[in-house]
C-alpha positions in Angstrom: 61.0 4.0 -105.1 61.1 2.1 -102.0 62.5 -0.9 -103.6 66.0 1.7 -105.6 65.8 3.1 -101.2 66.0 -0.4 -100.4 68.9 -1.2 -102.7 70.7 2.1 -102.3 70.8 1.5 -98.3 72.0 -1.9 -98.7 74.9 -1.2 -101.2 76.0 2.3 -98.7 75.4 -1.1 -95.2 77.8 -3.0 -97.7 79.9 -1.0 -98.0 80.2 0.8 -95.5 81.1 -2.8 -93.5 83.4 -3.7 -96.1 85.5 -0.4 -95.8 85.0 -1.5 -92.4 86.1 -4.6 -91.8 90.0 -4.1 -94.6 90.5 -0.7 -91.6 90.3 -3.0 -88.7 92.5 -6.3 -90.4 94.3 -3.5 -91.9 95.0 -1.9 -88.3 94.3 -4.6 -85.8 95.3 -7.6 -87.4 99.1 -7.2 -90.6 101.0 -5.5 -87.7 101.3 -9.7 -86.2 101.8 -11.0 -89.8 105.3 -11.5 -90.4 106.9 -9.0 -92.7 107.3 -11.0 -95.7 104.2 -12.6 -95.2 101.5 -12.6 -98.9 98.8 -11.1 -96.7 100.3 -7.4 -96.4 100.6 -6.7 -100.4 97.0 -6.3 -100.3 97.7 -3.2 -97.8 99.8 -0.7 -97.9 101.8 0.5 -95.9 100.9 0.9 -92.2 101.5 4.7 -92.5 98.6 5.3 -93.9 96.9 4.1 -92.1 96.6 7.3 -90.1 97.2 9.2 -93.1 93.8 8.5 -95.3 91.7 9.4 -92.1 93.1 12.3 -90.5 93.6 14.0 -94.3 89.5 12.9 -95.0 88.6 14.3 -92.0 90.3 17.5 -92.5 89.0 17.7 -96.2 85.4 16.9 -94.8 85.6 19.6 -91.8 86.8 22.6 -94.5 83.7 21.3 -96.3 81.4 21.2 -93.5 82.7 25.2 -92.9 82.7 26.1 -96.0 78.8 24.8 -96.4 78.4 26.6 -93.2 80.1 30.3 -94.2 78.0 29.6 -97.2 74.9 29.5 -95.5 76.1 32.1 -93.2 76.2 34.7 -95.5 73.1 33.1 -97.7 71.0 33.6 -94.2 72.9 37.4 -94.0 71.9 38.5 -97.4 68.5 37.3 -96.6 67.4 39.3 -93.5 69.0 43.1 -95.0 66.0 42.6 -98.2 63.4 42.1 -96.1 
């Protein structure tokens, strides 16, 4: 099982580094390239560089809020029965 955990950890690390590198290049380096450069076809428009993380953050915050609410309701029911 330990080898499987290492493989999953390595895969998650590699995925995170790839996303970080892509996003960093997209936000920091790409604005300095000419707009007709071929590299622009591999990236979404610049406004998505802000919209995607904002929507992901709102979604994760909503998911976390639902989880905390569910745990609080479950905890409240447990106190009533004891």
